[in-house]
N, C-alpha and C positions, 0 to 999 in steps of 0.2 A: 541449696548448697552449703556445706558444712565444712570448714578447714577440719582435716582429721588433728587429732590432741593423741597424741602416743606417751604413754607415762614411761619416766627413764629414772635411773637412780639421779643424775644431776639435776633433773626437773622433766619438763614437757617438751618433745621435739612436734613440728608443725609443718610437715612437708606441703606442698602445694598442692599436690594431685596425687590420688590413689586410682587405679585402673586396675579392673581384671575384666578382660575382654573373652567370651566364650570357653567361660572356666578354665583358660590357660594360668600361664603365671602371673600372678598381682606385680603388676609395677607400683613402685613407690617414686614420685617425680618431684625434686624439688626445684623450682623455676627460680633464676635470680638474676638480674642485671650486674655486670661486673665492670669494671673498667678497662681501658683498651690496653694498659700496658699490664694485666696480669696473664700470668701463664693458666690457660684454661682447662689443659689436659692436666694439672698438678691439682689444680683447684677442683676440678672435677671429682677426681680419685680421693680426696680429702673428705670431700661431703658425701660419697659412697659409703666410706668407712665410717663416717659419723652415724649415718642411719643403720649400718650391718651389725646390729648387736643381737644377741639371742633373744632378749627381752621384746624388744621392737618386733624383731620376725615373728616370734609367737603370738604377737598382738596382731599384726597382719594376717596371720594364719587365721587366727580365731575371727577376725572381724569380716575378713573376705572370703574363707572357706578355700583358699589357694594352697596347693602344695609346695608351690615355689615361688619364691619373691625375689624381684630384680629390684636393685636400687640404682637410682639414676638422676643428673642435673642436666636439666636445660640452662644453658647459660647463652644469654645474648649480651655483647657489649654495646656501650652508648651508640657506635658508630653503626652497630646493626649486622655485626660479624657474628656466626652462630658456632659455637665450639664443635669439634667434630665429632666428639662424643655426644653431644647434644642431637646433632643432625642425625646421628646411628640412631640413638634413643628414639626420636621421633619417627622414624622408618621403619620400627617395628612394631 
């Protein structure tokens, strides 16, 4: 398994996981441990915006052959708490 490397203007992005199941939407997932006092929802949305760029989306379309790209982040706190958006992402 190789971590994907996506070229961008400021440098390269390296999300944790790229999935394309049954030729559905490609999912680009960034996994991270965060502090217990972090606002998980705000952090999730910032990371999704970070990846949701035309150049990255085009790269994922080309690499995975998917028409749709979904960006998400799986965040787990040091206490083992899973962010709500992360749980939703893993359930889909």
